[in-house]
N, C-alpha and C positions, 0 to 999 in steps of 0.2 A: 736526626730526620731520617736517615736510611734506615736505620734499625728498628725504629718505631715504624715505618711501613713494613719493612720484612714482618715484623712481629705481629701484626693485624691480618697481611696475606698469611700465616701460618696459624691463624686463627679460624681463618675461612676453611682452609683444607683440614683442618682436627674435626670442623663440625660436617663438612662434606664426607669425611672417611669415617666420623662416630659410627655409623649406623655397621659398619663393616666390623667394627670391634665388640659389638651388641647385640649380636644377632641369635644368641641364645634365649630360647622362650623364660618368661621370667625372670628377666634381670631387671632387677630394681631400679626405677625410674627415680634420674635425678632431677632434683626439682632447681629448672631454669629456663630462660627461655633463649631464642637464637641472639637476639638484640642486647638482653639483659646486661650482657658484660661490658658493653662498650660504653658505659658511662665515664666519664672524666673522674677523679678521685674528687671528692667534694664537692659536687652536682648532688643536687637534689634530684632522685629520678621523678619521671613523670607521675602523674598521679593516677591512683588504680582506678581511680572511677570513669578514667579517659574513655572515648568512645573506641577508642582502636585496641584495649587493653587485655591481653587475654586472662581466661581463668584461673583458679586456680588449679594446684594436681590434683584434688580429690573433687571437682567439678570435672574437668577434663578426665577423669577415669570413668567417673559415676555416668558423664554423659552418654557415652557411646556416640556412634556415629548418627548424629539425628538430622533431619531434614532442614534444611535452611530455607523457610518460607519465603512467597512474594513479599509477604509483610514487611519480614525482616527488610528484602531488597528496597522495598520502598523506604523503610528506616533511614537505610544506608543511601538513598538518592538525598533523603531532606538534609542529612548531616553533610554531605556532599557541598549542598548547595548553600549551608547555614554560616553565618559568620561567626557566631558563638563558639561553636565547636572549634574552628580554626583558630578563636582566640585563645582556648581553653588547650587545644592542641599543639600551641607552638613550642618548638622544642626548644628546652633549657638547658643551656650549655653556660658553663662558667670556667674560667682559666683555672686551671691548677696553682696551687700555691708557688708565686714567683714566676711564672710566667708572663712573657709580654706578646703571645702572639696578637696578630691582628683579629678582630672580631669575624670579618671575612673567611679569614684561614680557618678558622674552627669550625665554620661552618661546613667548609668543603670540607673538614676533615670528618665532621659528622655525617656528611652526606655519602663519603666513600666508605666510613664504617656500616652505614644502614646498606648500601648497597653488597656490600660483602656479606652480612648477614642473610639479604636477601636473594642473593644467589645460590647462596649455601641451601635454602628452603627451596628455591625452583629446582636443584640438584635433587633435592631429596622428593621432590613430586615427579621429575622426569625420568631421572636414572634408578631411583628405588622404587618408588610405589609405582608407577607405571610399569617397567621393564619386570618386575616379581609377577605383578601381577596379569602382565602377558603371557611371561615365562608360564606360569601355573595354568592360565588359559589353553595354551598350546598342548601343554605335556597332559593335563586331565581331563579337558574336554568339559569341566564342569559349568562353565560358562562361558558365552560366546565372546571371540576376541572383538569383536564391534561396540560391546558394552563398555570395554578396556578404553578403547580410543576414543568412544565418545564421552566418558567422564572426562578425560585428561583434555582433550578438545586440542589447542595449538599451543600447549602447556610447552612443547619441546621448542616451538620457533620463538617463544617467549623467552625460554632459557637460553639458548645459543645466542639470542640477541644481547643481553645481558652479560653472559660469561665471557663472549667473545669479540664483544665490542664496547661495549657501554662501559662495563667495570675496569677493563686493562686502560682504557682513554681517561677516567677519570683517576684511577692510581698513575699513571705518565704524568699527568698535571700535575696533580697533587707534590711528585716527587719533582719536578722542575718548576714549583712555585717562584722559588727566588728568581729566577730569570723570565720566568712567564705566568705572573698572576693573575690569569683569568680561567673561566671556564663556561662563560657565556657563548663561546663559538664552538665548543664541545658539543655542548645542549641545543644549540639550533642544529647542528649537522645531524644528530641521531633521533633529535624528537618527534619528526614525521613518522618514524617507526613505531611511535608508542600506540598509534590509532589501531594497531594489532590488537590491543587490549579490548576492543569492542567485539570482537568473535567471541573471544573468551567470557565478558561478562554477557553477553546472549545467552551463552551456553552453559551459565553458572548454574541456574535453577534446575533445567534439565539435569546435568551432571550431579545433583545435589539428591534428587530423585532418583535416578539409578543409583548411586551409591546406596541409599536407604533400602531400596529395593532387593538388591541384589546381597547385601549384607544378610538381610534376613531368608533371602532364599537359597543362598548356595554357601554352606560351610567350608569350602576351601576359599573361598571368594572372603569369608570373612577373618578366616585363618590367617591368610596373608597379611592383611590389614594391620589386625591385634597383632602380629609378632612384629611389624613393623613400629606402629605405633607406642608399643613398650619398650622401642631401644633408647639410646642415649639420642641419636641424632635426630630424633621426633621430640625431644624436649617433653615428653609428656603432653602432648597435644595431639588431638584426633586430626585425621585426613582432612576432616571439612573445616577445620581451622587452618589449616596449611593451604587447601584450595582457596580459603577467601584472602591470602598474601597478595594474588596480584590484582583484586579488585580494589584492595587497599593504596597500592603502592602508588598510583597517579597524583591522589591526593596528597601525598607525602611530600613527593618531589616539589609540588606548587609551593607547599609551606616551606621548607627550606630554603627556595629558590625566592622565593617572596622576603624571607627575613635576609638572606645575601645579599638581595638587592638595596633593604633599606642600611643594612650596616657599611655599604660601599660609602667611600669618598665623593663627593661631589665633582671632582676632578678625576676620579678612577677612569684608568682606560678600558673597564670591562663594564662600567655602568649601562651602554648602549646596547651592546651585545647581551647581559645579562637581562637587560627589561625586554629584549625581543622573545631569548628564551624563555622567558617567564609567561610570554603573551602566548607562543606556542604550548606549553605545557598547559596552560588554561584551557586551550582549544582541544586538546585530548583530553582532559579531565572532562571537559563540555562533549566531547565524541563518546567517550563511556557513560556520561550522566544520560544522555538521548539514548543510548544502548538500552541501558536500564527500562527509561521510560516506554521506548516501542516493545521491551519484551512484554512488560507488563500489560500494554493495552492490547498485543495480540494472544497474549494467554488467558486474557479475561473475555475479549471477543470470541475467541476457540470455544471457552466454556460456556458462554451464551447460546452460542451457533450449537452446541451439543443437545443443549437444554431444549433447543428447538425443534432437533432431529433431522441438523445439519440438510435444509431443505437447499436444491441446487440454485431458486431465486433470490435465495437470502445472504449465502455464504459469501461475503467480499470481503478480503483482510482491507481494505482502503476503507471500511465505516469505522466510525467511531461511537460508542455504546455513551449516551448522557445522561441517561436516566433509566431506572425500571425499577417494576413493585406494583402491589397487589391494590388493584380498586374494586368498587362496585357499580355493575351495570343496571342501570335506571330502566327496568323492560315496561312496555305500556301494554304488554299482556298479561304478564304474571302481576302479584300484589307485591311481594318481596323484591329489593334487588338481586343480581346474581353476582358471585366471586368471579371476577378477571384478573388479567394480570397484563401490563405495560411493559412494551419496550422501547424505548425512545431513542433509535439514531440519528446521526446527523443527516441523512437525507429521506427517513421512513419513520412511522410509527407502527407498530405491529400489536394490533387488538388479539389477544392470546386466551385459551381455555387451558384450565389445569388437566392433563390428563388423567382418567378413575385410576386406571393400570400405567405406572409409572416406570415401563420397561424400557430404555434409552431414551427417548425422548419425555420432556416434561410437559410441554404445553404444544397445543396445536394451535397454528396461526389462525385465527379467523376472519384477519381483516389486515390487509398492508395499505397505510395512506401515507401519500405521498406529501413530505414536509413542504414542498415547495407550491402545493393548493391547499394547506391546511390554515384554517382557522381556530382561536380558542378564544372562551370568553367564561366569565362566572354569570351562574344561573341563579335566580333569586326565587328557590322554592320552599316553602316552608316545611313541605313535608319531607322533603330530601335537603337538607342542609347541608354544607361542604362539596355542593355538584357544581359539575362545568361542563361545556359542550365544546366537543371536538368535530370538527366540519371539515370534510372534504371531499374531491371528485369521486371517491369510492365508496365512502358511507358517512354516514352524520351519527355520532353517540355522545350520549347524556351519561356520564360517569359521576360517581359521586366517591369523593375522600373521606379517609379515616377520620380526619381532623380539618379545621382551618388552615392550619400552617402547610400539612401536606397540600392541600388542593393550592395554596397559592406557590408553592414549591413546584409543581406540576405544571403551572401556568406559564412559571417564569422561565424553565425548562424547554418549555413549549415555544414559545414565545422567542427564547434567543436562538432555539433551531430556525424559526420561520425569519428571524432578522437576517440571520446569518446567509441563507439562500437569497434573500432579497439585496442582501450585499453584493454577490454574486450577480444576480441579475441587472444591478447598476453598472458593473464592469462590463458585462454583455454589450448594453446601451452605450457607454462610453466608447465602445469599437466600431461604432458607423455615428459617433458623434463628429461634427464638422468644427473646423476651431473658434467659428463665430456664435457655436453653443447650437446653430440648427441641425436638425437628424436629416440627414440626407443618406441615401444610399450611396454604398461605396462602390458597386459595382459599376461595370461598364456598362454606356448608352446600348440600346436592345439592337441599333442597327451596327453596333462594333463589335458587338460579343462574338467571340472566337474569330475576328481579324486582326487582332494586335494583343498583346500579352498585356493581363491586368494588373495592377499592383495588388499585391498580395496584403493582407491584413495580419499582422505581426501576431504569434501565439500568444504573447504573454499579455495582449491587448483583450484577449476571451477568454471566459472561464467554463461555457458551455458551445453546442451545435449553434452555429449562426440559421440552420436552416430548423432544423426539431428542438432548440435550446433545452436539450440534456445535457447537463454537466460532464466535462470530460473527466476522467480518471486515469493513470501509468497503466493500468490492467486491463480493464472493459472497455474503455470508451476513449480510443486515442484521437491525436489532431491530426487534420489532414488539409489539404488546398485543394479546390475546386482552381482547375486549369483555366477555367473561362472567364468566372468573376473575383475569383483569388480571395471568398471567401472562407472561413475557418471552419470545417465541418467534420462530423464523426463519418465512421465508417460505410454506416448503413446508408447516411444520407449522400455518399459520394460513391456510391459501388452500380456506377455508371461510365460508360467511355461514349465519347464522342471525337469525330476528326475538327481538329479546331485549324483554321488555314493559315495562322501564325505561325504554326508548327508543323508546316508542311502537310498538312492531312492526316497527320498520325494519330489513332485513337489514343484518348488522353481522359485521365478522371477527372469526370464533371460531378456537378450535384444533379440532383434531381431537376429542378427548376431549368438549368442550363441545357439540361440534357430533352427535357420536353421543349423547352426554345429551338434548339440547335436541330432536332429531327422531326420536326414539323410535327407534336404532339403526339407522338406514339412511345408509348411507354414498354419496355422490354416483358418476355417472358419471365416469368416464376419470380417477380419480383413483388414479396410481400409487404405490402405499405398500407395502413388503413386510411392516410389521408387521400390515398387514390380513389373515392369513391365513385368517379364516374367510371370505373371496371366494374363494381360490386353491380350488376346487372345480369340476373340468371336468362340461359338462353333456352331454357326446357320449355317455355311457353312461346317460341319463336313463330310459330306458323299462325296461332291466334291474335297475337298483340305484335305485330311485326309488319312494314311495308314491303319486307323484302327479306328471303331469307335462303340459303341452301348454301351447299358444300361448293367451294371453290378452289382450284388449284394453286397455290400461292409461288409464284416462280420470282428468280433473282435472290440476289445476295441480299437484299433489304431483309428478308425474313429466316435467315438465319442458315437454312439448306435450302436447295434447289427442290422442289418437286413435293414439298409437304401440303398436307389438304388442311383446308380450315372450316371452319361453319362460319357464315358470313350472314350477320343479319343487321337491318335497319330498323330500329324501333319505331312503334307511333308515336311513344311517349319522347324521344328523340329522331327525330325525322331526320336530323342534318348530319347523323354521326353513323360510319359504318363499324359495328365491333366484329372482331373475329376470335372466335372461340375454336379450342381444340377439338373439340364433341358437342352434339347439339344438348346433352344434360348438364354441361357444365355451368355451375352458380357464377363465375365469374371470367370475363374476358381477359385473353392477355395482352391485346391490342386494342386502340381505339384510333381512328382517324376522321376528324373533323372534315367533312367533306365539301362546307362552303369555299368558296374560291377555286378546286381542282376542276384541271380540265379532263374531260374522258375521251381518249383517243384510242383508235383501233391498234391492235397490234400488229406484229410482221405478218405480211401479205403470206407468209409460209402456214400459217394456221388462224382462221378466222374465227375462232374461237377464244382467241386470246384478245384481250383488253387491258387498257393502263389507264392510272390517274398520273395527273403530274402539276406541281405546284413549287416554282422557287427551285427547282433542282432537285426537288422529292421525287421520286419516280416508284411507284408500286405497280407489279404487272399481276394479273389475274388471267384463269384459264378454265372458262365452265365446261361442264361436261358436254352441252351440244349448243348449236349456233342462238337457235331458239331463248337458250335460257342466257346466254350472253347479250342479247338483243334486251331482253326484260331488266336484266343488271344495268346496261349502259342507260337505260330510258330512267329506271329511280335514281342512278347515281349523279346523271344530268340536273333531273329536278332539282335534289338537295345541293347540290353543287351551285347552280342557281338562287337557292333561298327560299324555295318554294315549297309550304308545310302541307299535308294532305288535308283533304277536306273540302275542295272543289268540285264540281259536277261531273267533270272527266276522270276523278281519281278513281282507281281500283285497285282491288288486292293484287299485286305481281308476285306474291310469295310461293313459291315451288310446293 
């Protein structure tokens, strides 16, 4: 037994050092694979048409370092998920003549042999290809060192893990098989480290593209690769074929371990550990599969954004492209339809026009329609068959597909996106649903707001802001909690601070609604929000359309900084509200104070030009330029605070 193990270790050493013995250019390649010599005598070799088989010597020599496409990666991912290839690729092992070894031991033997060959190939990648290219990059400066590092990604970490940990553990366990006939515990201990393959898989396509680019661009780069590929250690295979080995390795572990579990006797002490190890290997395989899927999605998304000109308001890595394709726009002004192009994402539909001069971007975005407000339906138009209607808040479009099948496909894709958004809305509604089913606000009663800590709505209960109802995502719109009402809100809707009594009157993050209530309906300066229409009132026509207007000095901490001056207006069309502008020509007020119920009092005796507005703990202090102006402001504010509207016989213009 020990002699056989030593023989197999020496075979790995021979494979590792074969490159050193065949560095001379032009050495005749030998027809063999790194794993081909490990089949037992009398066993039928794997089928040459299996999904993981290598090409013949002629194919390997003629093909050269070709680029591995995303289509290939997609095919690889499908193979990883398919049961058929797992069945066809089951390792075929059969005992030699006269051997009586248990089935499970021969599977472990095969696992060790393939691991030895795999470590030899990792050695070739990391210690030969990578080191030789890095040495050439440093000496000749013909290509950047960073290119070499990007091509080989984290190959060094994978090689060290397998050479220094995984392979020695397997070898030791097989040597001690008589006393310790189990491998499940070993694989359980090391399986979590296999998730490092995700980084390698994500980088694989980019590495293949860089390899192809610099092979054509740099003769010294190509010369080093060709010299190593022609060596005996390379097995007449290209660098790309060797780079594919780590992508294929985890599924091979799963195959062998699955067969090992099937062959174990029902009372085997390793059965439970082996089954758990198999689950962990499956999880690692799924991790790599998910990495391939995510890489494909991001690559496809980036290509779409490039075709759209990389506009800032469109580029979002969290988006998912659902469908794209040409359509015809039915125009009300022209006789014939016009060519257009649609991009349907999970959250928006982009209506585009092909550019005449396609330098950089291929399409120009004409309209963006949010899926949340979109509706689609088929049109019955004899003049324009296969037509359908897309309507949204931004625009309504009448479009025509090239066929009935294409129209149905567009309708189904759009409706699926709409249904997904509506499903998310139902999640939002469930967050404010009482156990009995009655929709009730979870916020505190208004008289308790800020007096005691609220019950926070759990993050997972909502998928969108509970104020503006914009959907959350991990990058651009994250979740926050209002410390006053406990709602889950976005950063824009919670960009306010108010003093909360239950928190020792310390300024805390609150939503807009709570800020307005807690601070007396005063909105802070420079908060752009289209929903605050009460502030969208121009100050330019103040003298003609106001009951009272002039500059007043704003005193106290309530205004942010003491001594600032504001243009104050009580409009005729809104006579119970005081608007404060930064300048007379501003089109938007930065503060509004509803005067109803306020008390107008004189200020400190030291300055007769000072007066104050006071209500429920809210105090605003103003200073007029003259006592006469102060008296007119006091009279106007007292009238508004009492609820008197203009139009009486004693009313007159008080404006300055």
